[in-house]
C-alpha positions in Angstrom: -9.2 -36.2 32.2 -6.0 -34.1 31.9 -3.2 -35.0 29.5 -0.4 -36.8 31.4 2.2 -34.2 30.2 0.0 -31.3 31.2 -0.7 -32.9 34.6 3.1 -33.3 35.2 3.6 -29.7 34.1 1.0 -28.5 36.6 3.0 -30.3 39.3 6.4 -29.1 38.3 5.5 -25.4 38.0 4.4 -24.9 41.6 7.5 -26.7 42.8 9.7 -24.3 40.7 7.8 -21.3 42.0 8.4 -22.3 45.6 12.0 -23.1 45.0 12.7 -19.8 43.4 10.8 -17.7 46.0 12.5 -19.5 48.9 15.9 -19.2 47.2 15.4 -15.5 46.6 14.3 -14.8 50.2 17.1 -16.9 51.7 19.7 -15.4 49.3 18.6 -11.9 50.2 18.9 -12.7 54.0 22.4 -14.1 53.4 23.5 -10.9 51.7 22.0 -8.8 54.6 24.5 -10.6 57.0 27.4 -10.1 54.6 27.4 -13.6 53.2 27.3 -14.6 49.5 23.9 -15.1 48.1 24.7 -18.7 47.2 24.9 -19.6 50.9 21.3 -18.6 51.4 20.3 -20.6 48.4 22.2 -23.6 49.8 20.3 -23.2 53.1 17.0 -22.8 51.2 17.5 -26.2 49.6 18.1 -27.8 53.0 15.0 -26.1 54.5 12.8 -27.4 51.7 13.9 -30.9 52.4 12.9 -33.3 55.2 15.0 -31.4 57.8 12.5 -28.6 58.2 9.6 -28.4 55.7 9.1 -32.1 55.5 9.3 -32.3 59.3 6.8 -29.5 60.0 4.5 -30.1 57.1 5.1 -33.6 55.7 1.8 -33.7 53.7 2.5 -30.3 52.1 6.0 -31.3 51.2 4.9 -34.6 49.7 2.2 -32.8 47.6 4.7 -30.1 46.4 7.5 -32.6 45.6 5.8 -35.9 44.7 7.9 -38.7 43.4 7.0 -38.1 39.7 8.3 -34.5 40.0 11.7 -35.4 41.4 13.1 -36.9 38.1 12.2 -33.6 36.4 14.1 -31.7 39.1 17.0 -34.1 38.7 17.2 -33.5 34.9 17.0 -29.7 35.3 19.6 -29.7 38.0 21.9 -31.9 35.9 21.6 -29.5 32.9 22.2 -26.6 35.3 25.3 -28.2 36.8 26.7 -29.1 33.5 26.3 -25.6 32.2 27.6 -24.1 35.5 30.7 -26.2 35.5 31.2 -25.3 31.8 31.1 -21.6 32.8 33.6 -22.3 35.7 36.0 -24.0 33.3 35.6 -21.2 30.7 36.3 -18.6 33.4 39.6 -20.1 34.5 42.7 -18.1 33.6 46.0 -20.0 34.2 48.3 -17.5 32.6 51.1 -16.1 34.7 51.7 -12.4 35.1 54.9 -12.6 37.1 57.9 -15.0 37.2 57.3 -18.1 39.2 53.6 -17.5 39.6 52.5 -20.9 38.3 55.1 -22.6 40.5 53.9 -20.7 43.6 50.3 -21.3 42.7 50.9 -25.0 42.3 52.7 -25.1 45.7 49.7 -23.4 47.3 47.3 -25.8 45.6 49.3 -28.8 46.8 49.4 -27.4 50.3 45.6 -27.3 50.3 44.8 -30.5 48.6 47.4 -32.9 50.0 46.8 -32.3 53.8 43.0 -32.3 53.3 43.1 -35.4 51.2 45.4 -37.1 53.7 43.4 -36.1 56.8 40.1 -36.7 55.1 41.3 -40.1 53.8 42.5 -41.0 57.3 39.1 -40.1 58.8 37.4 -42.1 56.0 39.4 -45.2 56.9 38.5 -44.7 60.5 34.8 -44.3 59.9 34.5 -46.8 57.1 32.6 -49.4 59.1 30.1 -46.8 60.4 29.3 -44.7 57.2 30.2 -46.7 54.1 27.9 -48.7 51.8 28.7 -52.4 51.5 29.9 -52.5 47.9 32.5 -49.7 48.3 36.0 -50.7 49.3 37.7 -49.1 52.2 40.2 -47.2 50.0 37.5 -46.0 47.6 35.6 -44.6 50.6 38.6 -43.0 52.1 39.6 -41.3 48.8 36.1 -40.1 48.3 36.0 -38.4 51.7 39.4 -36.9 51.2 38.6 -35.7 47.7 35.4 -34.0 48.9 37.3 -32.2 51.7 40.1 -31.1 49.3 37.8 -29.0 47.2 37.8 -25.2 47.2 34.9 -23.1 46.0 36.7 -21.4 43.1 33.9 -19.2 41.9 33.1 -17.9 45.4 36.8 -17.1 45.9 36.8 -15.3 42.6 33.7 -13.2 43.6 35.3 -12.1 46.9 38.5 -11.1 45.3 36.8 -9.3 42.4 34.6 -7.3 44.8 37.7 -6.1 46.7 39.7 -5.4 43.6 42.3 -8.0 44.5 42.0 -10.4 41.6 45.2 -9.0 39.9 47.1 -8.7 43.2 49.8 -11.2 44.0 47.6 -12.7 46.7 44.6 -12.8 44.5 46.2 -14.4 41.5 47.9 -17.1 43.5 44.7 -17.9 45.3 42.6 -18.2 42.1 45.3 -20.3 40.4 45.6 -22.6 43.4 41.8 -23.0 43.7 41.4 -23.9 40.1 44.1 -26.5 40.3 42.6 -28.0 43.4 39.2 -28.3 41.8 40.5 -29.7 38.6 42.4 -32.4 40.5 39.4 -33.2 42.6 37.2 -33.7 39.6 39.8 -36.0 38.0 39.8 -38.0 41.3 36.1 -38.2 41.3 36.0 -39.3 37.6 38.5 -42.1 38.5 36.5 -43.2 41.6 33.2 -43.2 39.7 34.8 -45.3 36.9 36.2 -47.7 39.5 32.9 -48.0 41.3 30.8 -48.5 38.2 33.3 -50.9 36.8 33.3 -52.9 40.1 37.0 -52.7 40.5 40.0 -51.0 38.9 40.4 -53.5 36.0 36.8 -53.1 35.0 37.1 -49.3 35.2 40.2 -49.1 32.9 38.2 -48.6 29.7 36.1 -45.8 31.3 39.3 -44.1 32.6 41.0 -44.4 29.2 37.9 -43.1 27.4 37.7 -40.1 29.8 41.4 -39.3 29.2 40.9 -39.6 25.4 37.9 -37.3 25.6 39.8 -34.7 27.6 42.7 -34.9 25.2 40.4 -34.5 22.1 38.6 -31.5 23.7 41.8 -29.7 24.7 44.0 -30.6 21.7 41.5 -30.8 18.8 38.3 -28.9 19.7 40.0 -26.0 21.5 41.9 -24.8 18.4 38.8 -25.1 16.3 36.9 -22.8 18.7 39.6 -20.0 18.5 37.8 -18.2 15.7 34.8 -17.8 18.0 37.0 -16.0 20.5 38.4 -13.8 17.8 35.0 -12.9 16.5 33.7 -12.0 20.0 36.9 -10.0 20.7 36.3 -8.1 17.5 32.6 -7.3 17.9 32.3 -7.3 21.7 29.2 -9.5 21.8 27.9 -13.0 21.2 26.0 -13.7 18.0 23.1 -16.2 18.0 25.4 -18.7 16.1 28.0 -18.4 18.8 25.5 -19.0 21.6 24.3 -22.1 19.8 27.8 -23.4 19.3 28.9 -23.0 23.0 25.8 -24.5 24.4 25.9 -27.4 22.0 29.6 -28.0 22.9 28.8 -28.0 26.6 25.8 -30.2 26.5 27.3 -32.6 24.0 30.4 -32.9 26.2 28.2 -33.7 29.2 26.3 -36.3 27.2 29.5 -38.0 26.1 31.0 -38.2 29.5 27.7 -39.4 30.9 27.8 -42.2 28.3 31.4 -42.9 29.2 30.4 -43.2 32.9 32.0 -40.2 34.6 29.0 -37.9 34.9 28.0 -34.9 32.8 29.5 -32.2 34.9 33.0 -33.5 34.1 32.3 -33.1 30.4 30.9 -29.6 31.0 34.0 -28.6 32.9 36.4 -29.9 30.2 34.3 -28.2 27.5 34.7 -24.9 29.5 38.5 -25.4 29.6 38.4 -25.9 25.8 36.7 -22.5 25.2 38.8 -19.5 23.9 40.8 -17.8 26.6 40.3 -14.3 25.4 39.1 -12.1 28.3 36.4 -10.5 26.0 35.0 -13.9 25.2 34.9 -15.0 28.9 33.2 -11.7 29.9 30.6 -12.0 27.1 30.0 -15.7 27.9 29.4 -15.1 31.6 27.3 -12.0 30.8 25.0 -14.0 28.5 24.6 -17.2 30.4 25.6 -17.0 34.1 22.5 -15.2 35.4 20.1 -17.6 33.8 22.0 -20.7 34.9 22.6 -19.4 38.5 19.1 -18.0 39.1 16.9 -20.6 37.5 18.8 -23.9 37.5 21.2 -23.9 40.5 18.3 -23.4 43.0 16.7 -26.5 41.6 19.9 -28.4 42.3 20.1 -27.1 45.9 16.5 -28.2 46.5 17.2 -31.6 44.9 20.1 -31.9 47.3 18.0 -30.7 50.2 15.4 -33.4 49.4 18.2 -36.0 50.0 19.5 -34.3 53.2 18.1 -35.6 56.5 20.1 -33.9 59.2 18.1 -35.9 61.8 20.0 -38.9 60.6 23.3 -37.6 62.2 21.8 -37.2 65.6 23.4 -39.1 68.5 26.8 -39.1 70.0 28.5 -41.4 67.6 27.2 -39.6 64.5 28.0 -36.2 65.9 31.5 -37.4 66.8 31.9 -38.7 63.2 30.8 -35.3 61.8 33.2 -33.5 64.1 36.1 -35.6 62.9 35.2 -35.0 59.2 34.8 -31.3 59.7 38.1 -30.9 61.7 40.0 -32.9 59.2 38.7 -30.7 56.3 39.2 -27.4 58.1 42.7 -28.1 59.5 44.0 -29.5 56.2 42.9 -26.6 54.1 43.2 -23.7 56.5 46.6 -24.4 58.1 48.0 -26.1 55.1 47.4 -23.1 52.8 48.3 -20.5 55.5 51.7 -22.2 56.2 52.4 -22.4 52.4 51.6 -18.7 52.0 53.9 -17.8 54.9 56.6 -20.0 53.5 56.4 -18.1 50.2 57.1 -14.8 51.9 53.6 -13.5 52.7 52.8 -12.0 56.1 50.8 -14.0 58.7 47.6 -11.8 58.1 47.6 -12.5 54.3 48.5 -16.1 54.9 45.5 -16.8 57.2 43.2 -14.7 55.0 44.0 -17.0 52.1 43.6 -20.1 54.3 40.1 -18.9 55.2 39.1 -18.4 51.6 40.6 -21.7 50.4 38.7 -23.5 53.1 35.3 -22.6 51.6 33.8 -25.4 49.7 30.4 -24.0 48.6 28.7 -25.4 45.6 31.7 -27.5 44.5 31.4 -30.0 47.3 27.6 -30.3 46.8 28.2 -31.3 43.2 30.9 -33.8 44.3 28.7 -35.5 46.9 25.6 -35.5 44.8 27.4 -37.5 42.2 28.6 -39.9 44.9 25.1 -40.3 46.3 23.6 -40.8 42.8 26.2 -43.5 42.0 25.7 -45.3 45.3 29.2 -44.5 46.6 28.1 -42.9 49.9 25.3 -43.2 52.5 22.7 -40.6 53.2 24.2 -40.0 56.6 27.6 -39.1 55.1 25.9 -37.0 52.5 24.2 -35.0 55.2 27.4 -34.5 57.1 29.2 -33.2 54.0 26.3 -30.8 53.3 26.8 -29.4 56.7 30.6 -29.1 56.0 29.7 -27.2 52.8 27.4 -24.7 54.6 29.7 -24.1 57.6 32.9 -23.6 55.6 31.2 -21.4 53.1 29.7 -19.3 55.9 33.0 -19.0 57.6 35.1 -18.0 54.6 34.5 -14.2 54.5 34.5 -13.8 58.3 37.8 -15.6 58.6 39.2 -13.5 55.7 38.1 -10.2 57.4 39.3 -11.3 60.8 42.8 -12.0 59.4 42.9 -9.1 56.9 40.6 -6.2 57.9 40.0 -3.5 55.2 42.9 -1.3 56.5 45.4 -4.1 55.9 44.3 -5.1 52.4 46.6 -4.2 49.5 45.2 -1.2 47.7 44.2 -2.2 44.2 41.9 -0.5 41.6 38.4 -1.8 42.0 37.0 -4.1 39.3 33.5 -4.8 38.3 31.8 -7.3 40.5 31.5 -10.8 39.2 27.8 -10.8 40.0 26.9 -14.5 40.2 30.2 -16.4 40.4 29.6 -16.8 44.2 29.5 -20.6 44.6 
């Protein structure tokens, strides 16, 4: 008789092999059609779920992903998401290089998040009776839908701009700054909604919200200065020492553990820990070079598959469900695309550049998947709404680069010196 741990390992390893092979193939196919690799990995996760693999070969899927394997996949995906959001936070640069840049970036961020939040919230109020779970209030549900639609895939936007050498252009810096603000505000909204939901009302959630705010303040005001010598050491040597690697991983995972204990999910802690890291460019480059490939290649595909196992697109068949999906998608697309484009035009950009930024800011990528997985795990949304928002993630991510190129073909792009490609920041 096999040891129970060995028996579980012999179940997990085949699942991981299939996940990685499928993700690699789908990622490669996505790149062949000029899409980011992460889009293929997102689709791979959906294909391995009940939508295709489970529909065609239900017995094989049940054997490959039995119930005792799914908690292991959940743990691996949570660690991966915590570290990934840590890297996203550590990679954000909010410094301004021209007068008024922060103000303009904030205007662009508001133009993306406010209309999407308002339209998404309105659709949420309209669809509450159809798609909400019983113990979630109408306003919680509306804010969740609006918050999910207000996200922008900051790392994917960074990759496109880096590949085209536009990250230091006026257009590029404003877009990156606005996307980082959008995502930070959306995570704060999710932290509040989670606390309210788990606290069964705002009054019960006040301690959780206060603890989360205290945690963020301690990380940014106390821990961040303590970590500055690490940044100086890396800037001096140009590399991470083993001790530095231990410290940054321990900070990220400990922050995730604390916020999980508080009740606002581990990825929030990972993100705040990333913001607390030294802001030296050499430190950021070394950190991403050391960790990003492993996190993105091994752990994120596990997350996509875990999401796919919870995604049943057949559940949104029928006229009423398709109409509901259409309303959600249109609300998200219109709010982001036209809101950002009009804001860019109002700040003096041409229509081509304005619509190009609107297309990029409309992509939601991995960020919305993290957002809605938290909502599903906390019992805040139904599986039907989850599936709809997965489709929104896939479609808006697939449309980002085509919309950008349609509005701003290569001959119209500002000429900038090419920068090294941010290889895996493509979510």
